[in-house]
TORKOL-4160 file (C-alpha; in steps of 0.2 Angstrom, whole numbers, padded with zeros to 4 digits, m for minus):
101
<pt num="1" X="0583" Y="0324" Z="0637"/>
<pt num="2" X="0563" Y="0327" Z="0643"/>
<pt num="3" X="0555" Y="0342" Z="0638"/>
<pt num="4" X="0548" Y="0356" Z="0649"/>
<pt num="5" X="0531" Y="0356" Z="0644"/>
<pt num="6" X="0533" Y="0336" Z="0647"/>
<pt num="7" X="0539" Y="0339" Z="0662"/>
<pt num="8" X="0527" Y="0354" Z="0669"/>
<pt num="9" X="0512" Y="0355" Z="0656"/>
<pt num="10" X="0513" Y="0371" Z="0645"/>
<pt num="11" X="0508" Y="0385" Z="0657"/>
<pt num="12" X="0491" Y="0397" Z="0655"/>
<pt num="13" X="0485" Y="0413" Z="0663"/>
<pt num="14" X="0480" Y="0403" Z="0678"/>
<pt num="15" X="0495" Y="0390" Z="0682"/>
<pt num="16" X="0509" Y="0403" Z="0675"/>
<pt num="17" X="0514" Y="0407" Z="0694"/>
<pt num="18" X="0515" Y="0388" Z="0698"/>
<pt num="19" X="0527" Y="0386" Z="0684"/>
<pt num="20" X="0547" Y="0384" Z="0684"/>
<pt num="21" X="0554" Y="0400" Z="0677"/>
<pt num="22" X="0571" Y="0411" Z="0677"/>
<pt num="23" X="0571" Y="0428" Z="0681"/>
<pt num="24" X="0585" Y="0443" Z="0682"/>
<pt num="25" X="0593" Y="0445" Z="0699"/>
<pt num="26" X="0589" Y="0465" Z="0698"/>
<pt num="27" X="0571" Y="0471" Z="0703"/>
<pt num="28" X="0570" Y="0485" Z="0688"/>
<pt num="29" X="0555" Y="0495" Z="0687"/>
<pt num="30" X="0555" Y="0497" Z="0667"/>
<pt num="31" X="0555" Y="0477" Z="0669"/>
<pt num="32" X="0537" Y="0472" Z="0675"/>
<pt num="33" X="0536" Y="0454" Z="0668"/>
<pt num="34" X="0552" Y="0453" Z="0680"/>
<pt num="35" X="0546" Y="0461" Z="0695"/>
<pt num="36" X="0528" Y="0450" Z="0691"/>
<pt num="37" X="0541" Y="0434" Z="0693"/>
<pt num="38" X="0548" Y="0442" Z="0708"/>
<pt num="39" X="0530" Y="0445" Z="0717"/>
<pt num="40" X="0521" Y="0429" Z="0711"/>
<pt num="41" X="0531" Y="0415" Z="0710"/>
<pt num="42" X="0536" Y="0403" Z="0722"/>
<pt num="43" X="0554" Y="0406" Z="0728"/>
<pt num="44" X="0556" Y="0386" Z="0727"/>
<pt num="45" X="0548" Y="0388" Z="0709"/>
<pt num="46" X="0563" Y="0400" Z="0701"/>
<pt num="47" X="0575" Y="0388" Z="0691"/>
<pt num="48" X="0588" Y="0402" Z="0689"/>
<pt num="49" X="0590" Y="0422" Z="0695"/>
<pt num="50" X="0606" Y="0429" Z="0685"/>
<pt num="51" X="0612" Y="0447" Z="0680"/>
<pt num="52" X="0620" Y="0440" Z="0662"/>
<pt num="53" X="0607" Y="0437" Z="0648"/>
<pt num="54" X="0620" Y="0423" Z="0640"/>
<pt num="55" X="0617" Y="0413" Z="0655"/>
<pt num="56" X="0597" Y="0414" Z="0656"/>
<pt num="57" X="0596" Y="0411" Z="0636"/>
<pt num="58" X="0608" Y="0395" Z="0640"/>
<pt num="59" X="0596" Y="0388" Z="0654"/>
<pt num="60" X="0579" Y="0393" Z="0644"/>
<pt num="61" X="0588" Y="0382" Z="0631"/>
<pt num="62" X="0591" Y="0368" Z="0643"/>
<pt num="63" X="0572" Y="0368" Z="0645"/>
<pt num="64" X="0574" Y="0373" Z="0663"/>
<pt num="65" X="0560" Y="0388" Z="0664"/>
<pt num="66" X="0551" Y="0401" Z="0656"/>
<pt num="67" X="0560" Y="0416" Z="0654"/>
<pt num="68" X="0558" Y="0430" Z="0639"/>
<pt num="69" X="0572" Y="0433" Z="0626"/>
<pt num="70" X="0572" Y="0445" Z="0609"/>
<pt num="71" X="0565" Y="0441" Z="0594"/>
<pt num="72" X="0582" Y="0439" Z="0587"/>
<pt num="73" X="0588" Y="0428" Z="0598"/>
<pt num="74" X="0572" Y="0415" Z="0598"/>
<pt num="75" X="0572" Y="0417" Z="0579"/>
<pt num="76" X="0589" Y="0406" Z="0579"/>
<pt num="77" X="0580" Y="0391" Z="0589"/>
<pt num="78" X="0566" Y="0383" Z="0582"/>
<pt num="79" X="0564" Y="0372" Z="0600"/>
<pt num="80" X="0559" Y="0389" Z="0607"/>
<pt num="81" X="0541" Y="0393" Z="0605"/>
<pt num="82" X="0530" Y="0407" Z="0611"/>
<pt num="83" X="0518" Y="0403" Z="0624"/>
<pt num="84" X="0507" Y="0421" Z="0623"/>
<pt num="85" X="0504" Y="0425" Z="0643"/>
<pt num="86" X="0501" Y="0441" Z="0651"/>
<pt num="87" X="0496" Y="0448" Z="0664"/>
<pt num="88" X="0480" Y="0461" Z="0664"/>
<pt num="89" X="0486" Y="0477" Z="0670"/>
<pt num="90" X="0502" Y="0474" Z="0675"/>
<pt num="91" X="0511" Y="0465" Z="0657"/>
<pt num="92" X="0509" Y="0462" Z="0640"/>
<pt num="93" X="0522" Y="0450" Z="0633"/>
<pt num="94" X="0520" Y="0448" Z="0614"/>
<pt num="95" X="0537" Y="0435" Z="0616"/>
<pt num="96" X="0536" Y="0424" Z="0632"/>
<pt num="97" X="0546" Y="0408" Z="0626"/>
<pt num="98" X="0549" Y="0392" Z="0635"/>
<pt num="99" X="0564" Y="0379" Z="0631"/>
<pt num="100" X="0560" Y="0364" Z="0624"/>
<pt num="101" X="0575" Y="0354" Z="0620"/>
């Protein structure tokens, strides 16, 4: 199976909006990264939306897009890597991850 980065390249601050993303269904004000996805990502670049964290994690592990996860969950899977991106003035993420299969 090809990895996400092999298929789409490594996201940068300038290209993040063009990448495949996995988001929550709900647009909750206290999750600015999720709102950023719904505001900036093209609809065709949203691989999946779900309200279930387990489903989002499973899709992330399949390498179908970029998402966030807990540090604890990521520590269990060495095939996931950190990409240090943020949107100044909107959110700063210390643990944004992309699935590598």
